[in-house]
C-alpha positions in Angstrom: 168.3 -8.9 219.1 169.7 -8.3 215.6 171.4 -5.0 214.7 169.5 -3.1 212.1 171.5 -2.2 209.0 171.5 1.0 207.1 168.7 0.8 204.5 170.6 2.9 202.0 173.3 0.3 201.8 170.8 -2.4 200.8 168.8 -0.2 198.5 171.9 0.5 196.3 171.4 4.3 196.6 174.4 6.5 195.9 174.4 10.3 196.3 176.7 12.5 194.3 177.1 16.3 194.6 177.5 18.4 191.4 177.5 22.2 191.3 175.3 22.5 194.4 172.8 19.7 193.5 172.4 16.2 194.9 172.3 13.5 192.3 170.7 10.5 193.9 171.4 7.2 191.9 169.1 4.3 192.5 169.4 0.9 190.8 166.2 0.0 188.9 165.1 -3.3 187.3 166.3 -2.3 183.8 168.9 0.3 184.6 169.5 3.4 186.8 167.4 6.3 188.0 169.1 9.6 188.8 167.0 12.2 190.7 168.3 15.7 191.1 167.6 18.0 194.1 169.0 21.5 194.7 171.0 21.8 198.0 170.1 25.4 198.6 167.1 27.7 197.9 169.0 30.0 195.6 169.5 27.3 192.9 167.0 26.9 190.1 164.6 24.0 190.4 164.8 21.8 187.3 161.6 21.1 185.3 162.8 17.6 184.7 164.6 16.3 187.8 164.7 12.6 187.1 166.6 10.6 184.4 166.7 7.0 183.5 169.2 5.0 181.5 170.3 1.4 181.2 173.8 2.7 181.8 174.7 4.3 185.1 177.3 6.7 183.5 174.8 7.8 180.9 172.2 8.6 183.4 174.6 10.8 185.4 175.8 12.5 182.2 172.2 13.4 181.3 171.6 14.9 184.8 174.8 16.9 184.8 174.0 18.2 181.3 170.6 19.4 182.5 172.1 21.1 185.5 174.7 22.9 183.4 171.9 24.1 181.0 169.8 25.4 183.9 172.7 27.3 185.4 173.7 28.9 182.1 170.2 30.4 181.5 
């Protein structure tokens, strides 16, 4: 019997933590998706919680900027 591997390792999913939010990066056909989820109930839920960009860094910057704006208001 073959050992099963972690599906997240094959899917290319990376999770970052930023100011109490999980930023889940997933490789897409033409770029990167970043989905944002609050880690606790006291954090605001973002109206827009997914970001797409052809560049991984740009997608993360967009998500971090949106989190920063939500926490300031």
